[in-house]
Backbone as a ProteinNet text record, in pm:
[ID]
protein_1_A
[PRIMARY]
MPPSGYLVEEVADGVHWVTDGGYQCAFVVCDDEVIAIEAPPSLGGLVTRAIRDVTSKPITHVVYTHFHGDHIGRADQFPDDATRIAQQETHTMLRETGDPLRRLPDVTFKDSYRLEVGGQILEMHYKGSNHAPGNSFVYLPRQKVLIRSLERRPPALAGG
[TERTIARY]
-489.2	-407.4	-367.1	-372.2	-330.8	-183	-141.4	-1.1	96.4	48.4	133.9	182.2	113	149.8	75.9	-11.8	-88.4	-220.4	-311.3	-439.7	-451	-490.8	-515.1	-657.4	-734.9	-873.9	-905.8	-994.4	-1043.2	-1156.7	-1143.3	-1242	-1348.2	-1303.9	-1391.6	-1318.8	-1382	-1330	-1183.1	-1094.2	-950.9	-876.5	-946	-882.9	-870.5	-746.6	-718.6	-652	-674.6	-599.8	-524.6	-412.8	-324.8	-305.6	-315.8	-295.5	-223.9	-152.6	-91.6	-166.5	-283.3	-363.3	-341.4	-240	-213.1	-211.4	-103.1	-91.7	-155.3	-186.3	-243	-191.5	-208.1	-177.9	-272.8	-258.1	-350.6	-275.9	-340.9	-291.4	-410.4	-388.8	-494.3	-445.9	-522.7	-490.3	-555.2	-471.8	-516.4	-517.3	-543.7	-547.5	-417.3	-304.6	-175.4	-71.1	-108	-10.9	-78.5	4.5	-42.3	7.8	-78.3	-41.4	-38.1	78.1	91.5	72	4.2	-18.8	35.7	151.1	222.7	288.3	375.8	446.6	501.6	420	466	571.9	670.8	776.1	723.5	611.1	557.5	522.2	490.5	461.5	586.8	694.3	818.9	795.2	857.9	842.5	714.7	627.6	504.2	404.1	422.2	330.3	342.6	465.2	485.4	432.9	454.3	402.7	250.3	185.9	40	-8.9	62.5	26.3	39	145.5	167.2	63.4	1.8	-109.4	-227.7	-238.3	-352.8	-322	-201.9	-169	-18.1	19.8	161.5	195	99.4	122	230.2	307.8	416.5	365.5	439.6	410.7	476.8	394.5	447.5	437.9	355	336.8	330.9	384.2	380.6	332.9	228.3	174.6	213.9	272.9	304.5	194.7	124.1	25	92	206.8	287.4	425.3	512.4	652.5	688	601.7	635.9	685.5	795.6	856.3	766.5	677.4	590.1	481.9	474.7	379.5	446.5	564.2	631.9	775.3	806.9	944	998	913.1	960.7	920.5	914	885.5	999.4	1112.6	1227.4	1200.1	1097.2	1066.8	1008	961.6	900.8	1008	979.7	1080.8	1134.3	1262.9	1325.9	1262.6	1211.5	1153.9	1007	948.1	810.5	807.7	710.9	695.6	637.4	710.2	663.5	593	477.6	395.4	366.1	381.3	353.1	329.6	272.3	252.2	388.5	400.6	527.7	590.9	510.4	565.2	623.8	563	617.5	755.2	769	899.9	1002.1	963.8	1054.5	1098.3	1003.8	1035.9	1124.1	1097.6	1180.4	1321.8	1334.1	1466.6	1545.9	1479.4	1545.8	1583.4	1499.5	1523.7	1638.6	1643.8	1752.5	1756.2	1641.5	1634.2	1636.7	1737.8	1745.6	1631.4	1562.2	1449.6	1323.8	1324.8	1209.9	1257	1263.7	1312.1	1225	1287.7	1213.8	1111	997.1	896.2	947	901.8	932.5	834.4	711.4	604.8	551.4	539.9	481.6	367.3	283.4	170.4	150.9	82.3	57.3	-75.2	-186.8	-319.6	-387.2	-372	-435.7	-363.4	-384.1	-322.4	-414.9	-435.9	-521.6	-434.9	-437.6	-361.8	-460.9	-448.5	-530.6	-438.2	-454	-367.4	-452.7	-444.7	-505	-646.2	-735.6	-874.7	-906.6	-809	-831.5	-800.4	-871.4	-847.7	-824.6	-713.3	-684.4	-671.4	-741.9	-731.1	-664.4	-555.9	-485.5	-513.4	-549.8	-587.5	-513.4	-459.6	-395.7	-484.9	-529.9	-621.7	-554.5	-422.4	-348.2	-292.7	-195.4	-129.6	-230.1	-242.1	-329	-247.2	-239.1	-159.3	-9.6	32.1	172.4	178	287.3	299.4	290	206.6	192.2	94.9	33.8	-58.2	-173.6	-186.8	-284.6	-386.8	-501.6	-608.1	-609	-635.9	-642.3	-786	-846.4	-986	-996.8	-1070.3	-1099.9	-1248.1	-1278.7	-1417.9	-1509.5	-1459.8	-1546.6	-1591.9	-1499.2	-1531.7	-1587.4	-1575.3	-1616.5	-1540.6	-1408.8	-1321.3	-1227.2	-1218	-1126.3	-1020.9	-895.4	-784.8	-719.9	-716	-653.4	-554.8	-459.5	-354.5	-357.5	-379.2	-373.1	-296.5	-257.2	-176.3	-258.2	-217.1	-267	-415.3	-496.7	-640.1	-698.7	-825.6	-887.4	-871.7	-888.5	-866.2	-931.8	-851.7	-899.9	-946.2	-1035.2	-1092.3	-1242.9	-1300.1	-1442.9	-1502.6	-1608	-1672.9	-1819.8	-1884.3	-2027.8	-2069.1
2187	2084.1	2131.7	2044	2079.9	2119.6	2191.4	2231.6	2113.4	1995	1876.6	1835	1882.1	1844.7	1722	1667	1549.8	1547.6	1468.6	1444.9	1295.1	1254.4	1112.9	1100.6	1006.7	986	837.4	798.1	660.8	649.9	555.8	534.7	434.9	331	225.8	162.7	72.4	12.6	-28.4	55.6	27.2	62.3	100	134.2	286.7	333.6	477.6	509.9	632.2	678.8	803.2	822.7	937.6	1003	1135.8	1205.7	1337.9	1380.2	1512.5	1603.5	1558.8	1634.3	1586.8	1504	1447.5	1296.4	1247	1102.1	1062.4	933.3	881.1	740.3	694.3	557.1	520.5	398.7	354.1	271.4	252.5	158.8	101.7	-17.5	-88.5	-117.6	-74.1	-99.6	-232.2	-323.8	-456.8	-460.7	-578.1	-590.7	-545.4	-593.9	-565.3	-508.6	-480.9	-434.4	-352	-305.3	-221.8	-279.6	-272.8	-309.6	-180.3	-147	-27.5	-68	17	-8	111.9	91.3	192.4	299.2	376.8	487.7	580	672.4	761	860.1	890.5	984.7	1125.2	1163	1297.4	1314.2	1204	1207.5	1184.6	1137.6	1113.2	1024.4	1059.1	983.4	1014.6	1095.3	1134.7	1020.6	914.2	801.2	742	719.3	666.3	765.1	892.9	992.1	988.3	973.9	965.8	841.1	729.3	607.7	633.1	700.3	729.5	828.1	908.5	994.8	910.9	789.1	703	595.6	537.2	425.3	413.1	352.1	323.4	177.4	102.1	-39	-51.4	-159.4	-175.6	-204.5	-157.5	-185	-318.5	-420.2	-555.3	-605.3	-539.8	-580.3	-456.6	-470.9	-363.5	-425.8	-368.7	-417.9	-321.3	-376.8	-300.3	-331.1	-230.2	-255.5	-275.8	-211.3	-230.8	-170.2	-172.1	-138.1	8.7	91.1	230.4	306.9	378.1	454.8	563.6	617.9	724.2	670.4	538.6	479.6	410.4	349.3	278.6	326.9	443.7	495	527.5	533.1	556.5	442.9	322.9	205.4	176	241.8	224.1	279.3	360.6	417	313.7	200.6	99.1	7.4	-56.7	-141.6	-250.4	-279.1	-382	-518.3	-544.5	-676.4	-686.8	-580.3	-587.6	-673.2	-760.4	-848.3	-769.7	-767	-700.5	-803.3	-762.9	-852.7	-786.1	-862.8	-808.8	-922.5	-888.8	-984.2	-1018.3	-1137.6	-1186.1	-1089.6	-1029.6	-935.8	-812.2	-770.4	-657.2	-693.6	-813.7	-861.6	-858.3	-909.9	-912.6	-772.4	-680.1	-542.8	-474.3	-496.6	-436.9	-494.3	-623.6	-685.3	-622.9	-601.2	-539.8	-394.5	-324	-182.7	-166.4	-250.8	-247.5	-122.8	-63.7	56.4	17	58.9	19.9	76	178	232.9	148	60.4	-27.5	-172.1	-216.5	-350.8	-456.2	-565	-673.7	-731.8	-775.7	-838.2	-969.5	-998.7	-1125.1	-1233.6	-1193.7	-1284.8	-1239.2	-1333.1	-1299.7	-1395.5	-1353.3	-1435.9	-1419.6	-1517.5	-1513.1	-1442.7	-1500.4	-1446.5	-1379.5	-1438.8	-1380	-1425.2	-1346.3	-1375.1	-1320.9	-1399.6	-1357.9	-1343	-1225	-1195.7	-1177	-1259.6	-1247.2	-1212.8	-1092.1	-1043.5	-969.2	-1011.4	-936.9	-888.7	-979.1	-941.4	-871.6	-854.1	-790.2	-889.2	-877	-960.6	-868.9	-892.4	-822.9	-927.8	-908.1	-995.3	-917.1	-970.4	-906.7	-985.7	-915.4	-981.4	-917.9	-1005.6	-961.2	-1006	-911.1	-938.6	-919.5	-924	-902	-761.7	-742.2	-612.1	-505.6	-402.3	-289.8	-162.5	-103.9	17.8	-10.7	-126.1	-167.2	-318.7	-381.1	-524.5	-549.1	-643.6	-676.5	-589.4	-490.4	-400.8	-480.7	-473.2	-553.3	-466.4	-526.4	-462.8	-521.7	-439	-483.3	-462.8	-571.6	-566.9	-611.7	-535.2	-570.5	-608.9	-738.6	-782.3	-740.5	-738.9	-701.6	-556.8	-468.7	-326.6	-290.5	-383.7	-358.3	-239.1	-241.6	-134.9	-195	-129.2	-167.4	-59	-100.4	-7	-42.1	54	34.1	146.6	125.3	224.1	278.8	406.5	475.6	604.7	666.3	787.7	911	979.5	1110.5	1133.5	1053.9	1066.9	1093.5	1125.3	1136.7	1005	1005.3	885.8	762.3	660.6	538.9	440	483.9	400	398	280.8	271.6	184.1	226.6	148.5	128.9	48.2	35.4	-94.5
222.1	283.2	423.4	519	655	658.9	762.7	775.4	776.8	813.1	818.1	679.4	572.8	436.7	386.5	468.5	428.1	503.8	451.5	515.8	538.6	657.2	686.7	738.7	680.1	720.6	720.8	811.7	811.3	709.9	617.4	511.9	557.3	623.7	675.5	793.2	860.6	982.8	971.7	1022.3	1023.8	897.6	791.3	663.6	654.9	637.4	629.8	497.2	451.3	334.9	372.3	302.3	323.1	187.1	182	55.3	78.2	-24.5	-25.9	-122.6	-168	-263.2	-405.5	-427.7	-559.1	-549.1	-494.3	-474.5	-343.1	-334.3	-211.5	-188.2	-66.2	-30.3	82.5	133.4	236.8	340.4	453.7	553.4	628.6	685.6	755.5	896.7	993.8	1134	1173.9	1220.3	1263.3	1416.1	1473.4	1619.4	1683.8	1631.4	1694.3	1599.2	1476	1376.8	1268.7	1171.6	1061.9	930.5	828.9	693.3	612.4	555.8	471.7	325.8	249.8	107.9	32	-31.8	-109.1	-21.9	-85	-19.3	-126.8	-176.2	-283.7	-236.2	-320.5	-283.1	-254.9	-316.6	-291.4	-143.5	-77.1	66.2	149.9	86.5	158.4	279.2	389.6	512.6	587.2	527.7	595.4	608.4	531.7	544.1	684.2	727.4	862.5	966.6	945.8	1040.8	1046.2	930.3	926.5	999.8	981.2	1054.7	1205	1245.4	1388.5	1442.2	1355	1398.2	1445.5	1391.8	1418.4	1522.4	1514.2	1602.7	1622.4	1733.1	1758.2	1728.2	1675.5	1643.4	1535.4	1540.9	1443.2	1302.3	1204	1062.6	1030.2	1005.6	986.1	842.1	760.5	621.3	532.6	412.2	311.8	181.1	121.3	-4.7	-116	-221.7	-342.7	-445	-492.4	-596.8	-732	-753.2	-873.4	-848.6	-948.7	-926.2	-944.2	-995.6	-1027.2	-904.3	-923.2	-814.9	-759.8	-842.7	-792.3	-698.8	-683.5	-589.4	-471.3	-494.9	-385.3	-368	-421.5	-418.8	-281.1	-179.1	-41.4	50.7	-5.1	78.1	174.9	153.9	244.1	384.2	401.5	532.7	628.4	574.2	657.9	714.9	827.5	891.7	798.1	811.7	728.8	749.2	870	896.2	857.1	802.3	753.3	626.6	616.5	501.4	384.5	273.1	151.3	62.8	5.8	-74.9	-208.8	-318.6	-451.6	-550.2	-662.4	-770.9	-832.6	-893.2	-948.7	-1048.7	-1135.9	-1235.3	-1167.6	-1058.5	-983.3	-929.3	-877	-829.2	-942.5	-1059.2	-1174.8	-1213.3	-1221.8	-1262.3	-1157.5	-1030.3	-925.1	-926.7	-953.6	-961.5	-1076.3	-1189.5	-1304.9	-1277.9	-1205.2	-1173.8	-1075.4	-974	-876.5	-789.6	-761.3	-678.3	-530.3	-454.4	-313.1	-227.4	-273.6	-197.6	-213.4	-314	-338.5	-323.6	-200.3	-171	-238.3	-279.1	-341.9	-245.4	-298.9	-213.4	-154.8	-34.1	32.8	-8.6	-38.8	-77.4	-212.4	-306.1	-436.5	-467	-559.2	-601.2	-750.7	-810.8	-954.7	-985.1	-937.4	-968.7	-849.8	-731.7	-614.2	-487.7	-382.8	-253.6	-146.2	-42.2	69.4	193	252.2	373.1	487.3	589.6	709.1	824.2	877.5	984.8	1086.3	1210.9	1321	1298.9	1254	1236.7	1105.7	1018.9	889.3	777.8	667.3	549	430.1	359.9	235.5	126.5	18	-97.6	-209.3	-261.3	-371.7	-498.6	-605.7	-730.3	-847.3	-931.9	-1056.4	-1170.7	-1250.7	-1361.4	-1496.7	-1499.2	-1623.4	-1627.4	-1713.8	-1723.9	-1765.5	-1686.1	-1721.7	-1708.6	-1594.3	-1576.1	-1586.4	-1533.5	-1535	-1519.2	-1562.4	-1535.5	-1384.7	-1346.4	-1205.6	-1128.4	-1194	-1123.6	-1062.8	-931.9	-859.6	-788.7	-765.6	-690.8	-550.4	-451.1	-312.3	-265	-218.5	-175	-30.1	48.5	186.9	192.1	192.3	178.5	293	415.6	528	515.8	477.7	466	328.3	233.8	94.5	37.2	56.7	6.3	-96.9	-211.2	-317.6	-330.6	-329.7	-348.3	-480.6	-568.9	-699	-720.1	-804.1	-822.8	-964.3	-974.9	-1103.5	-1083	-1190.2	-1181.7	-1146	-1043.5	-1000.7	-1030.5	-969.4	-982.6	-844.7	-837.3	-705.3	-630.6	-501.5	-422	-482.7	-500.5	-565.2	-459.3	-374.8	-271.4	-293.1	-299.4	-319.8	-211.1	-153.1	-48.3	-78.4	4.1	-6.8	-60.6
[MASK]
++++++++++++++++++++++++++++++++++++++++++++++++++++++++++++++++++++++++++++++++++++++++++++++++++++++++++++++++++++++++++++++++++++++++++++++++++++++++++++++++

């Protein structure tokens, strides 16, 4: 692991992943902004630092793949005005949990949601409860990258 405590790499056009060797998350650089996907506590505030290693563009959207604190427990590091997006069950579970570090989503969806921002497209899909209620898959069709969330596994990014 680099001295910074994290590794940040571009996986495909504008899609980056950040890892501390255990947990990982991702972000997407758009024309004028950034979309953050998750923020595990093991990385603390280093997710924002990793984004700043790549770009100074503002973080305008945050995607929660599910409600577990070990994946979005440091979503508080992102700007308050960034739009949070999650599946409806994730919203329900976060409301019940009441953790101030995991702000409720601003936008929710039932089965799927398509986000088009600054030349990038993210498709979020809920296929039923698997890892957790509301656990969603994030797909970037142009790059053919799928982001899925599982516990402490090798990077869950697939391309090609």
